[in-house]
LUMPA-521203 format. One line per field, with one value per residue: z, y, x of N, C-alpha, C in turn; residue number from 0. Coordinates in Angstrom, 3 decimals. Layout:
n.z	(Z	...) .
n.y	(Y	...) .
n.x	(X	...) .
ca.z	(Z	...) .
ca.y	(Y	...) .
ca.x	(X	...) .
c.z	(Z	...) .
c.y	(Y	...) .
c.x	(X	...) .
resi	(NUM	...) .
***
This chain:
n.z	(27.632	25.973	23.773	22.824	22.025	20.032	18.305	17.625	16.301	14.165	12.887	12.136	10.317	8.337	7.492	6.415	4.339	2.801	1.964	0.409	-1.644	-2.781	-3.819	-5.569	-8.481	-11.816	-14.608	-17.751	-19.686	-18.724	-17.693	-14.871	-12.199	-11.094	-9.263	-5.911	-4.364	-2.097	-0.006	0.249	2.775	4.331	4.511	7.291	10.259	12.731	15.567	14.015	11.967	10.558	7.485	5.688	5.651	5.117	4.121	3.444	2.071	1.661	0.016	0.402	-0.827	-1.451	-4.583	-5.847	-5.613	-4.645	-5.012	-1.991	-0.421	2.404	2.603	3.295	3.604	3.769	4.907	5.030	6.764	6.495	8.183	6.742	7.321	9.397	11.662	14.329	13.867	14.463	15.671	13.357	10.850	8.967	5.787	3.588	0.259	-1.888	-5.113	-7.097	-10.252	-11.334	-10.644	-8.339	-5.105	-4.555	-2.296	1.207	4.086	1.897	2.052	3.943	7.427	8.767	10.230	13.203	14.874	18.004	18.283	18.213	15.607	15.134	13.445	10.675	11.519	11.357	10.855	10.681	9.241	9.200	7.031	6.790	4.489	2.854	0.038	-2.070	-4.601	-8.013	-10.122	-10.578	-8.508	-7.790	-5.463	-3.083	-0.764	1.976	4.392	7.175	9.437	12.371	12.339	14.305	15.551	17.557	20.992	24.085	21.774	18.741	16.132	12.929	10.550	8.157	5.125	3.335	0.419	-1.071	-4.032	-6.224	-6.295	-8.213	-7.597	-8.636	-8.499	-8.679	-9.831	-7.586	-7.123	-8.824	-7.286	-6.335	-8.297	-7.473	-7.631	-9.683) .
n.y	(35.212	34.682	36.153	34.700	32.324	33.363	34.354	31.954	30.651	32.409	32.155	29.447	29.576	31.306	29.766	27.510	28.816	29.776	27.328	26.347	28.300	28.095	25.531	25.430	24.825	24.352	22.243	22.791	20.585	18.316	14.948	13.601	12.082	8.701	7.520	7.459	10.072	11.145	13.933	16.922	19.082	22.294	23.183	22.316	22.515	20.446	19.799	19.969	18.035	17.455	18.145	18.171	17.503	14.825	13.180	10.397	9.459	6.730	4.768	2.108	-0.376	-2.796	-4.598	-5.901	-5.381	-5.866	-5.070	-4.287	-5.133	-4.648	-2.277	-1.770	0.821	1.883	4.432	5.194	6.910	7.702	8.646	9.956	11.621	13.594	14.727	14.733	13.982	14.927	14.588	13.609	14.216	12.660	12.595	11.442	11.262	10.575	10.140	9.514	7.858	8.894	10.862	9.815	8.518	5.901	4.654	4.255	5.819	8.665	10.822	10.357	10.856	12.862	11.464	11.735	11.353	11.286	11.188	10.825	10.637	9.162	9.735	7.586	6.077	5.116	5.704	4.841	5.253	3.951	3.613	2.749	1.643	1.128	-0.597	0.629	0.950	-0.015	0.663	2.926	4.457	7.202	7.376	9.326	10.496	12.563	13.904	15.941	17.361	18.023	19.207	18.770	20.827	20.322	19.402	20.459	22.870	24.859	24.240	23.330	23.214	20.693	18.841	15.887	14.005	11.240	9.269	9.050	6.308	3.944	2.448	-0.158	-1.093	-3.928	-5.500	-7.262	-10.771	-13.100	-14.952	-18.349	-21.000	-23.364	-26.901	-28.999) .
n.x	(11.596	9.416	10.171	12.343	11.075	9.396	11.366	12.637	10.510	10.127	12.631	12.474	10.323	11.361	13.516	12.202	10.791	12.929	14.012	11.864	11.711	14.255	14.228	12.097	11.760	10.772	10.659	9.758	7.827	9.043	8.834	7.116	8.909	8.906	10.437	11.360	13.175	15.687	14.971	16.710	17.744	18.341	21.804	23.828	25.823	26.900	28.558	30.827	30.733	28.350	26.869	24.707	21.168	19.016	15.974	13.872	10.822	8.775	6.266	4.017	1.793	-0.828	-0.824	-2.860	-6.156	-9.475	-12.948	-14.483	-12.371	-10.184	-7.737	-4.374	-2.148	1.147	3.238	6.571	9.038	12.347	15.231	17.874	19.858	22.105	21.148	18.751	15.257	11.835	8.427	6.825	4.376	2.067	0.517	-2.000	-2.993	-5.652	-6.531	-9.171	-9.997	-12.275	-15.249	-16.382	-15.523	-13.085	-12.283	-13.006	-12.109	-12.553	-10.844	-8.308	-7.583	-4.894	-1.892	-0.201	2.847	4.316	7.227	10.823	13.227	16.150	19.330	19.628	17.507	13.970	10.439	6.981	3.704	0.439	-2.239	-5.590	-7.868	-11.052	-12.088	-14.489	-15.485	-15.011	-12.191	-9.461	-6.975	-4.830	-2.353	-0.733	1.775	2.827	5.116	5.649	8.023	10.054	13.421	16.107	18.623	20.335	20.068	18.924	17.750	17.760	15.347	13.972	11.242	10.658	9.992	8.953	8.180	6.476	6.861	4.088	1.749	-0.147	-3.207	-5.067	-8.492	-10.277	-13.333	-15.483	-14.951	-17.046	-19.683	-19.180	-20.442	-22.931	-22.770	-24.880) .
ca.z	(27.149	24.842	22.624	22.288	21.321	18.814	17.435	17.112	15.337	12.980	12.232	11.490	9.161	7.298	6.992	5.542	3.149	2.012	1.343	-0.648	-2.762	-3.396	-4.496	-6.333	-9.895	-12.669	-15.937	-18.685	-20.554	-18.084	-17.162	-13.440	-11.839	-10.218	-8.333	-4.793	-4.152	-0.801	0.017	0.932	3.459	4.493	5.056	8.695	10.873	14.108	16.077	12.986	11.015	9.799	6.437	5.086	6.262	4.108	4.560	2.335	2.365	0.695	0.126	-0.028	-0.838	-2.244	-6.022	-6.282	-4.708	-5.158	-4.386	-0.675	0.341	3.307	2.034	4.219	2.919	4.743	4.548	5.896	6.740	6.911	8.442	6.100	7.629	10.573	12.770	14.725	13.389	15.433	15.438	11.965	10.535	7.678	5.065	2.441	-0.718	-2.775	-6.247	-7.918	-11.698	-11.693	-9.646	-7.129	-4.377	-4.640	-0.962	2.376	3.821	0.649	2.464	5.252	8.402	8.982	11.366	13.834	15.865	18.958	18.427	17.593	14.682	15.134	12.147	10.297	11.979	10.547	11.483	9.635	9.534	8.468	6.680	6.451	3.630	2.397	-1.388	-2.210	-6.015	-8.946	-10.862	-10.103	-7.779	-7.600	-4.036	-2.771	0.657	2.392	5.831	7.675	10.680	12.884	12.260	15.510	15.367	18.861	21.956	23.579	20.862	17.647	15.188	11.842	9.936	6.810	4.605	2.307	-0.243	-1.735	-5.414	-6.233	-6.802	-8.727	-7.044	-9.336	-7.721	-9.573	-9.377	-6.682	-7.863	-8.811	-6.334	-6.909	-8.652	-6.829	-8.579	-9.676) .
ca.y	(33.863	34.729	36.668	33.587	31.433	34.067	34.375	30.585	30.411	33.218	31.514	28.223	29.966	31.821	28.632	26.744	29.622	29.759	26.004	26.232	29.161	27.577	24.263	25.506	24.971	23.458	22.085	22.609	19.414	17.173	13.957	13.408	10.883	7.777	6.999	8.374	10.573	11.807	15.377	17.523	20.294	23.311	22.730	22.622	21.955	20.050	19.192	19.991	16.932	17.393	19.159	18.214	16.619	14.260	12.248	9.695	8.932	5.713	4.366	0.727	-0.763	-4.013	-4.373	-6.522	-5.009	-6.153	-4.367	-4.841	-5.408	-3.670	-1.987	-1.134	1.594	2.278	5.496	5.052	8.047	7.294	9.752	9.668	12.728	13.528	15.399	14.057	14.502	14.645	14.918	13.465	14.298	11.994	12.872	10.568	11.822	9.544	10.763	8.482	8.100	9.558	11.787	9.088	7.938	4.454	4.151	4.888	7.204	9.264	11.686	9.862	11.831	12.824	10.684	12.387	10.544	12.083	10.434	11.331	9.672	9.379	9.497	6.179	5.448	5.341	5.649	4.641	5.458	3.009	4.101	1.614	2.078	0.076	-0.407	0.697	1.069	-0.462	1.732	3.061	5.695	7.597	7.609	9.960	10.789	13.540	13.961	17.097	16.981	18.928	18.806	19.337	21.218	20.124	19.257	21.345	23.863	25.251	23.238	23.900	22.261	20.251	17.916	14.940	13.419	9.958	9.165	8.492	4.950	3.720	1.246	-0.553	-1.832	-4.763	-5.899	-8.417	-12.028	-13.590	-16.050	-19.686	-21.671	-24.670	-28.011	-29.513) .
ca.x	(11.407	8.503	10.914	13.141	10.148	9.010	12.533	12.803	9.439	10.436	13.769	11.988	9.512	12.258	14.288	11.318	10.533	14.156	14.093	10.859	12.072	15.474	13.970	10.863	12.041	10.000	11.235	8.648	7.869	9.691	7.908	7.333	9.650	8.206	11.426	11.505	14.523	15.790	14.821	17.857	17.353	19.369	23.084	24.008	27.016	26.654	29.785	31.846	30.674	27.097	26.828	23.373	20.175	18.123	14.944	13.228	9.492	8.355	4.865	3.777	0.386	-1.021	-0.978	-4.117	-7.240	-10.825	-14.056	-14.797	-11.143	-9.595	-6.420	-3.438	-1.109	2.162	4.188	7.756	9.946	13.688	16.147	19.150	20.751	22.970	20.472	17.509	13.978	10.800	7.023	6.382	2.946	1.889	-0.735	-2.226	-3.925	-6.186	-7.208	-9.813	-10.006	-13.529	-15.785	-16.757	-14.386	-12.860	-11.997	-13.579	-12.482	-12.056	-9.729	-7.876	-7.078	-3.439	-1.408	0.945	3.555	5.096	8.468	12.036	13.840	17.594	19.959	19.615	16.272	12.778	9.122	5.986	2.289	-0.396	-3.566	-6.456	-8.975	-11.964	-12.381	-15.945	-15.859	-13.975	-11.530	-8.082	-6.703	-3.437	-2.157	0.545	1.918	3.836	5.337	6.388	8.685	11.074	14.827	16.722	20.019	20.936	18.996	17.877	18.286	16.860	14.840	13.177	10.324	10.998	8.984	9.366	7.015	6.710	6.395	2.732	1.533	-1.501	-3.827	-6.284	-9.483	-11.071	-14.660	-15.473	-15.121	-18.423	-19.893	-18.988	-21.711	-23.069	-22.921	-26.268) .
c.z	(25.916	23.592	22.003	21.500	20.003	17.819	16.822	16.062	14.045	12.199	11.503	10.240	8.023	6.682	6.026	4.246	2.233	1.278	0.181	-1.860	-3.503	-4.246	-5.347	-7.803	-10.669	-14.030	-16.907	-19.561	-19.928	-17.511	-15.671	-13.183	-10.929	-9.219	-7.164	-4.638	-2.800	-0.957	0.807	1.512	3.639	5.039	6.519	9.198	12.325	14.577	14.993	11.928	10.098	8.752	5.734	5.865	5.164	4.761	3.325	2.806	1.271	1.028	-0.337	0.136	-1.648	-3.724	-6.562	-5.241	-5.398	-4.389	-3.064	0.174	1.308	2.857	3.076	3.412	3.991	4.155	5.542	5.665	7.305	7.044	7.873	6.396	8.904	11.770	13.087	14.130	14.448	14.969	13.985	11.850	9.114	7.098	3.845	1.549	-1.677	-3.864	-7.118	-9.400	-12.170	-10.567	-8.321	-6.427	-4.565	-3.264	0.086	3.507	2.522	0.906	3.860	6.138	8.508	10.223	11.913	14.875	16.724	19.294	17.832	16.705	14.588	13.726	11.875	10.698	11.050	11.408	10.363	10.161	8.647	8.264	6.237	5.707	3.242	0.943	-1.601	-3.661	-6.862	-9.717	-10.474	-9.463	-7.739	-6.143	-3.841	-1.281	0.860	3.910	6.141	9.043	11.102	12.599	13.410	15.278	16.659	19.862	23.332	22.683	19.745	16.777	14.069	11.259	8.530	6.368	3.558	1.676	-0.964	-3.178	-5.401	-6.774	-7.283	-8.167	-7.848	-8.402	-8.711	-8.984	-8.464	-7.502	-7.745	-7.867	-7.040	-7.167	-7.961	-7.880	-8.518	-8.974) .
c.y	(33.850	35.236	35.576	32.622	32.062	34.095	32.994	30.251	31.168	32.603	30.253	28.551	30.480	30.707	27.806	27.500	29.632	28.433	25.893	27.069	28.649	26.352	24.278	25.781	23.964	23.404	21.815	21.381	18.197	16.243	13.793	12.084	10.010	7.148	7.957	8.798	11.253	13.309	15.939	18.853	21.206	22.729	23.143	21.978	21.668	19.286	19.075	18.919	16.967	18.500	19.238	17.296	16.123	13.314	11.642	9.156	7.951	5.266	2.933	0.392	-2.050	-3.677	-4.965	-6.232	-5.296	-5.316	-5.056	-5.131	-4.277	-3.506	-1.254	-0.478	2.105	3.351	5.399	6.226	7.594	8.523	9.368	10.748	12.507	14.251	14.638	14.764	14.176	15.076	14.760	13.490	13.780	12.351	11.956	11.214	10.713	10.240	9.672	8.856	8.791	10.472	11.106	8.510	6.422	3.838	4.929	4.748	7.729	10.162	11.250	10.980	11.731	11.991	11.383	11.453	11.449	11.323	11.224	10.238	10.026	9.194	7.985	5.455	5.728	5.228	5.425	4.894	4.515	3.636	2.893	2.157	0.870	0.364	-0.481	0.808	0.584	0.741	1.772	4.422	5.936	8.017	8.239	10.289	11.866	13.458	15.248	16.716	18.083	18.343	19.530	19.602	21.082	20.011	19.578	22.400	24.142	24.065	23.982	22.803	21.946	19.266	17.005	14.378	12.134	10.040	8.546	7.066	4.846	2.406	0.943	-1.349	-2.584	-5.068	-7.120	-9.689	-12.519	-14.790	-17.390	-20.334	-23.026	-25.726	-28.560	-30.835) .
c.x	(10.496	9.211	11.767	12.269	9.738	10.157	12.782	11.760	9.695	11.595	13.334	11.174	10.382	13.093	13.446	11.035	11.753	14.307	13.116	11.239	13.300	15.182	12.711	11.171	11.207	10.658	10.092	8.867	8.517	8.632	8.175	8.038	8.810	9.160	11.567	12.964	14.571	15.652	16.002	17.424	18.558	20.667	23.192	25.286	26.682	27.887	30.854	31.734	29.455	27.058	25.481	22.440	19.247	17.137	14.301	11.890	9.127	6.941	4.738	2.304	0.255	-1.226	-2.271	-5.192	-8.563	-11.842	-14.394	-13.569	-10.827	-8.141	-5.579	-2.321	-0.144	3.070	5.341	8.693	11.282	14.577	17.509	20.186	21.533	22.373	19.188	16.300	12.935	9.432	6.580	4.853	2.775	0.530	-0.802	-3.275	-4.340	-7.000	-7.832	-9.791	-11.280	-13.985	-16.108	-15.540	-14.310	-12.716	-12.768	-12.577	-11.860	-10.847	-9.288	-7.340	-5.567	-3.099	-0.171	1.536	4.414	6.375	9.626	12.603	15.318	18.153	20.052	18.343	15.104	11.523	8.125	4.589	1.495	-1.775	-4.394	-7.672	-9.817	-12.321	-13.893	-16.415	-14.702	-13.442	-10.067	-7.899	-5.205	-3.297	-0.779	0.569	2.968	3.967	6.080	6.935	9.645	12.449	15.514	18.203	20.812	19.816	19.503	18.504	17.316	16.463	14.124	12.302	10.795	9.919	9.606	8.097	7.427	6.223	4.992	2.712	0.088	-2.001	-5.085	-7.200	-10.358	-12.429	-14.541	-15.641	-16.549	-18.515	-19.743	-20.341	-21.763	-23.314	-24.342	-26.379) .
resi	(0	1	2	3	4	5	6	7	8	9	10	11	12	13	14	15	16	17	18	19	20	21	22	23	24	25	26	27	28	29	30	31	32	33	34	35	36	37	38	39	40	41	42	43	44	45	46	47	48	49	50	51	52	53	54	55	56	57	58	59	60	61	62	63	64	65	66	67	68	69	70	71	72	73	74	75	76	77	78	79	80	81	82	83	84	85	86	87	88	89	90	91	92	93	94	95	96	97	98	99	100	101	102	103	104	105	106	107	108	109	110	111	112	113	114	115	116	117	118	119	120	121	122	123	124	125	126	127	128	129	130	131	132	133	134	135	136	137	138	139	140	141	142	143	144	145	146	147	148	149	150	151	152	153	154	155	156	157	158	159	160	161	162	163	164	165	166	167	168	169	170	171	172	173	174	175	176	177	178	179) .
***
């Protein structure tokens, strides 16, 4: 039994490595895209019909944030493929425009969900931050998850990332003046 688990783990690692090496191309001078695109994973056949698996991660956040606001950022993972996904682990990265953090926490903890996502389904993680300084931050997200090739049966790890968004944080509005 331990050999089967080890073999399954090795197969998943090799599959992930193959995906990374196949898709690790860079185009010098190309501008980064701000449009999220579905991530395509290894071709697979399940019951003679499934040929590819795709997932899309999108990020949403408020566009108007003031110093002191509580900010809710949502990362939504949509299964656009033909195989089930499971155990999504969401990560949020916040890069401030300067050396000081704009939000608390500066590095939000990952969020893991112990759920399965059927083809066509979705799951989301919510990150709650507190705006502690004016400026702007670039926020990006990624999610890793299992792709199940049958149940029970083999699975491999895959990942998807969302296009980064910029969140400006304005100064707090000045207190209203009292009438004389």
